[in-house]
C-alpha positions in Angstrom: -15.9 2.2 -6.2 -15.3 5.8 -5.7 -15.6 7.9 -2.5 -18.3 10.3 -3.0 -18.2 12.0 0.5 -15.5 12.4 3.1 -15.9 13.7 6.7 -12.9 14.4 9.1 -13.1 15.6 12.6 -10.2 16.3 15.0 -7.6 14.9 12.6 -4.1 16.7 13.0 -4.9 20.5 12.0 -8.3 19.9 10.4 -11.0 20.4 13.3 -13.9 19.4 11.1 -14.5 19.1 7.2 -17.4 17.4 5.0 -16.2 17.2 1.2 -18.4 16.1 -1.7 -15.9 14.4 -3.9 -15.4 13.9 -7.7 -15.2 10.2 -8.9 -12.4 11.4 -11.1 -9.6 13.8 -10.0 -9.7 15.7 -6.6 -7.0 18.4 -6.3 -5.8 19.6 -2.9 -4.1 22.8 -3.4 -2.2 24.9 -0.7 1.1 25.8 0.9 3.4 23.4 2.8 1.7 22.9 6.2 -1.7 24.0 5.1 -3.4 20.4 5.8 -3.6 18.9 2.2 -1.3 16.0 3.1 -3.6 15.4 6.1 -6.5 14.9 3.9 -4.6 12.0 2.0 -3.5 10.7 5.1 -7.2 10.7 6.6 -8.2 8.9 3.5 -5.5 6.3 4.1 -6.6 6.0 7.6 -10.0 5.2 6.3 -8.6 2.3 4.1 -5.7 1.0 6.4 -6.8 1.8 9.9 -3.4 3.6 10.4 -1.4 6.6 9.3 1.3 6.6 6.7 3.4 9.2 8.5 3.4 7.7 12.1 2.6 4.8 14.2 1.4 6.8 17.1 -2.3 7.6 17.1 -1.7 10.5 19.6 0.2 12.4 16.9 -2.7 12.5 14.5 -5.6 13.4 16.9 -5.9 17.2 17.2 -4.3 18.7 20.2 -6.7 18.7 23.5 -9.0 16.2 21.9 -9.3 12.6 23.0 -10.4 11.1 19.6 -10.8 11.3 15.9 -13.3 10.4 13.4 -12.9 9.8 9.6 -16.2 8.8 7.8 -16.8 8.2 3.8 -19.4 7.2 1.7 -18.5 5.2 -1.4 -20.3 3.5 -4.2 -19.9 -0.3 -4.2 -20.1 -2.8 -7.1 -23.9 -2.7 -6.8 -24.0 1.1 -7.2 -25.1 1.3 -3.6 -23.9 4.1 -1.4 -22.2 2.6 1.6 -21.1 4.2 4.5 -17.8 3.6 6.2 -15.9 5.2 9.1 -13.3 4.9 11.8 -13.1 6.2 15.2 -9.5 6.2 16.9 -8.9 7.1 20.6 -5.9 8.5 22.0 -5.1 5.2 23.7 -4.8 3.6 20.3 -8.1 1.7 20.4 -10.3 1.9 17.1 -13.9 1.3 16.3 -14.7 0.2 12.6 -17.9 0.6 11.0 -18.9 -0.6 7.6 -22.5 0.0 6.3 -23.6 1.1 9.6 -22.4 -2.1 11.3 -19.8 -1.7 14.4 -17.4 -4.1 15.5 -15.9 -4.8 11.9 -12.2 -5.6 11.5 -9.5 -3.1 9.9 -8.6 -5.9 7.2 -12.2 -5.5 6.1 -11.7 -1.8 5.8 -8.7 -2.7 3.6 -10.8 -5.0 1.5 -13.5 -2.6 1.0 -11.4 0.4 -0.1 -8.3 -0.5 -1.9 -5.9 2.4 -1.9 -2.7 3.1 -3.5 -0.3 5.8 -1.9 2.7 7.7 -3.8 4.2 10.1 -1.7 7.5 12.1 -1.2 9.0 8.9 1.0 7.9 6.3 -1.6 11.4 5.8 -2.8 11.8 3.1 0.1 10.1 0.7 -2.0 13.0 0.7 -4.4 15.8 1.9 -2.3 15.4 0.4 1.0 15.1 -3.2 2.7 13.0 -6.3 1.3 10.2 -5.6 3.8 8.9 -2.7 1.8 8.8 -4.8 -1.4 7.3 -7.9 0.6 4.5 -5.4 1.6 4.2 -4.3 -2.1 3.7 -7.8 -3.1 1.3 -8.8 -0.3 -1.1 -5.9 -0.9 -1.8 -7.4 -4.3 -2.1 -11.1 -3.0 -4.5 -9.7 -0.1 -6.7 -8.2 -2.5 -6.8 -11.0 -5.2 -6.5 -14.3 -2.9 -9.2 -14.3 -0.3 -7.3 -16.8 2.2 -4.1 -14.8 2.1 -4.8 -12.9 5.3 -5.5 -15.9 7.5 -2.9 -17.9 6.1 -0.3 -15.3 6.6 -1.5 -14.5 10.2 -1.3 -18.4 10.9 2.2 -18.6 9.3 3.6 -15.7 11.4 2.4 -17.0 14.7 4.1 -20.5 13.8 7.2 -18.9 12.9 7.3 -16.7 16.2 6.7 -20.3 18.0 9.6 -21.9 15.9 12.0 -19.2 16.6 11.4 -19.4 20.3 11.8 -23.2 20.2 15.1 -23.0 18.3 16.5 -21.3 21.6 15.9 -24.5 23.7 15.7 -27.4 21.3 18.3 -30.1 21.6 17.2 -31.8 18.2 15.3 -31.3 15.3 12.6 -33.7 16.1 11.4 -31.1 18.7 10.6 -28.8 16.0 9.3 -31.5 13.4 5.7 -31.3 14.2 5.5 -27.5 14.1 7.4 -27.7 10.7 4.8 -29.6 9.0 2.2 -27.0 8.8 4.9 -24.2 8.7 6.1 -25.8 5.6 2.9 -26.3 3.8 1.8 -22.6 4.5 4.9 -21.4 3.4 4.9 -23.2 0.2 1.1 -22.0 -0.2 2.0 -18.3 0.6 5.1 -18.3 -1.9 3.2 -20.0 -4.7 0.4 -17.2 -4.3 3.1 -14.5 -4.3 4.7 -16.0 -7.5 1.6 -16.4 -9.3 0.7 -12.7 -8.6 4.1 -11.3 -9.6 3.9 -13.4 -12.8 0.4 -11.7 -13.6 1.6 -8.3 -12.5 5.2 -8.4 -14.3 4.0 -7.8 -18.0 1.7 -4.9 -16.7 4.5 -3.3 -14.7 7.1 -3.6 -17.5 4.8 -2.4 -19.9 4.1 0.9 -18.0 7.8 1.2 -17.1 8.5 1.2 -20.7 5.8 4.1 -21.2 7.2 6.1 -18.3 11.0 5.2 -18.7 11.4 4.4 -22.5 15.3 4.8 -22.4 15.4 2.0 -20.2 14.4 -1.7 -19.9 13.4 -2.6 -16.5 13.3 -6.4 -15.4 11.3 -7.8 -12.6 12.1 -11.0 -10.8 10.6 -12.6 -7.7 12.7 -14.2 -5.0 10.8 -16.5 -2.6 13.2 -16.3 0.2 14.8 -19.9 0.1 16.5 -22.0 -2.4 14.4 -22.3 -5.6 15.0 -26.0 -6.1 14.5 -27.0 -2.4 11.2 -27.7 -0.7 10.7 -25.4 2.2 10.3 -28.6 4.6 13.7 -29.8 3.4 15.1 -26.2 3.9 13.7 -26.0 7.5 15.1 -29.3 8.5 18.7 -29.0 6.7 19.3 -25.5 8.0 18.1 -26.4 11.6 21.6 -26.3 13.2 22.5 -23.1 11.7 19.0 -21.5 12.6 19.6 -22.5 16.0 22.9 -20.7 16.1 21.4 -17.8 14.7 18.4 -18.1 16.9 15.9 -17.4 14.1 14.7 -19.0 11.0 17.2 -17.4 8.3 15.4 -18.7 5.0 11.6 -18.5 4.8 9.0 -16.6 3.0 9.9 -13.8 5.4 12.8 -13.2 3.5 11.1 -12.9 0.1 12.0 -9.9 -2.3 11.3 -8.5 -5.6 14.4 -7.7 -7.9 14.0 -4.8 -10.0 17.2 -4.3 -12.4 18.3 -2.6 -15.4 21.0 -4.3 -17.4 21.5 -6.8 -14.3 21.9 -3.7 -12.2 19.8 -2.6 -9.4 17.3 0.2 -10.4 18.5 2.5 -7.4 22.1 2.3 -8.8 21.2 3.7 -12.3 17.9 6.1 -11.9 17.9 9.5 -10.7 15.3 10.8 -8.3 12.8 11.9 -10.8 13.3 8.5 -12.6 12.8 6.5 -9.5 9.4 8.4 -8.7 8.1 7.6 -12.0 9.1 3.9 -11.7 7.4 3.9 -8.3 4.4 5.4 -9.8 4.5 2.6 -12.7 4.5 -0.2 -10.1 1.6 1.4 -8.0 -0.5 2.0 -11.3 0.2 -1.5 -12.4 -1.2 -2.9 -9.1 -4.2 -0.7 -9.8 -4.7 -1.9 -13.1 -4.1 -5.7 -12.2 -6.8 -5.3 -9.4 -9.3 -3.9 -11.9 -8.5 -6.9 -14.1 -8.5 -9.7 -11.6 -11.6 -8.6 -9.6 -14.5 -6.1 -10.1 -12.7 -3.5 -7.8 -11.2 -0.2 -8.6 -8.2 1.2 -6.8 -8.2 4.8 -5.3 -4.8 6.6 -5.7 -3.4 9.1 -3.3 -0.6 11.3 -4.6 1.0 13.5 -2.2 3.2 16.5 -3.7 2.5 15.6 -7.4 5.3 17.8 -8.8 8.0 16.9 -6.6 11.2 15.4 -8.3 9.2 15.5 -11.7 9.8 18.1 -14.4 7.0 19.3 -16.9 7.6 16.2 -19.2 7.4 13.6 -16.6 4.4 15.1 -15.0 2.7 14.9 -18.4 3.4 11.3 -18.7 2.1 10.4 -15.3 -1.0 12.9 -15.8 -1.8 11.0 -19.0 -1.4 7.6 -17.6 -3.8 8.4 -14.8 -6.5 9.8 -16.8 -6.5 6.5 -18.8 -7.0 4.5 -15.5 -10.7 6.2 -15.2 -9.9 5.7 -11.5 -10.6 8.2 -8.6 -7.4 10.3 -7.7 -6.4 12.5 -5.0 -3.5 15.0 -5.7 -2.1 17.5 -3.5 0.1 20.1 -5.1 1.5 23.5 -3.8 0.2 25.4 -7.0 -2.6 24.9 -9.3 -0.2 25.4 -12.2 1.4 21.9 -11.9 -2.1 20.0 -12.3 -3.8 22.1 -14.9 -3.5 19.3 -17.6 -5.6 16.9 -15.4 -8.3 19.2 -14.8 -11.6 18.3 -16.5 -15.5 18.2 -16.1 -15.2 15.3 -13.9 -12.7 17.1 -11.2 -12.8 19.1 -8.3 -10.4 21.6 -6.9 -10.2 22.0 -3.2 -8.0 25.0 -1.5 -6.4 24.1 1.7 -5.0 26.8 4.2 -4.5 26.3 8.1 -6.6 23.2 8.3 -9.7 24.9 6.4 -10.9 23.1 3.2 -12.9 25.0 0.7 -13.9 23.9 -2.8 -12.7 26.1 -5.5 
C-alpha cells in the first residue's frame, strides 16, 4: 500500500511540490530548516488529519494563505491507484476526500494510510506519562479491531458523563444505570488491548533483542484497575473515593505499558541512543504485526535518521528497515548517513528553502 505520488500546497515553507515516490526508500536530504521535516509532517497530516508538531492549524498553513492542501495517490490491496487528500482551512476546518469522494472522516484516512512516525521527540513514548503508551497501544487496536473506534468514542462520552455526575450524586444508585454500559465497554476495550499486546509482545521483544542485544527487555500490560476485580465492581467499590476526587480514578483511561530491564524502567537504564533504538523497535514491531494480522502494509516516517545513533546502530536500523520491504521516508542532513540503504528501489530528494528536487 505505498504512496506513489505526493502533492503539497501552501504547507509551511513549501509553496508547491508534486513528487513521484519510490515504493521502497525515499530520502529527503537538506540542511536544518530546509523543509525536509515539513514533507514528513505533510504525509503525517495526510494519514492522521493533524500535524505531529503543533495542534494549531494556522501554524502549518503558509503565511498569507487561507488554506493548505495535501494530496496523494496510493496503491490499494487490489493494485488500484486510489487518490486521497485533505484540505485544511485557517479556522481549523477540514475536508477529506478518499477515492474522489468528499465528506469522509479523518478516521477513514487513518484506516486507509497506516503510518508510523519516528522523530527526535519520540522518546516521550518511553520517558513521559502513560497517555503516550496508551496512544501506542490504541494505534494497534484501531488498525486490527474494526469496532474499537466507535467503542472507545462511546466509552469516553460515558466517562465524561460519569465524572460530571460524581460532583452532584448523593449515592451510587444515581450512577449505577450509566455504569452498566460503561463497565461493559471498559472490559471489552481492555480485553482488546490485552489481546493486542499479547500478540505484539514476542515481536517487539525479538526486535529489541536484535537492536539491543546487551539487554533483555520485558513488556507488560496494565489495564488501569486491579487485575482481579471486574470493572463494574471497581466502579461501585470506589464510588466514594471517586466522588471526593471529582473523577473516576481507576479505569481503562489509566492503562499503561510497562517496559523494564531487570525490573527497572528502561528510561533509567538506557542511553538516548539506546532509547531511540528501542522506540524504533516498538514502532517496527507494530508495523510487522499489522502486516501479519491484516493485509495492510505500514509506511514509516523517520525524521533526522542519524540523530542519537552511532554508525553501528544506524546499520542495525537500516538492515531491519530493508527487511520490512515497507515504504520508508527518511530525512537526513547528509547523504552519507543513509548510503547503506540506497538501492535501485529508492529515490533521493534534495530539499532547500522549501523547494524539492529529485536527485
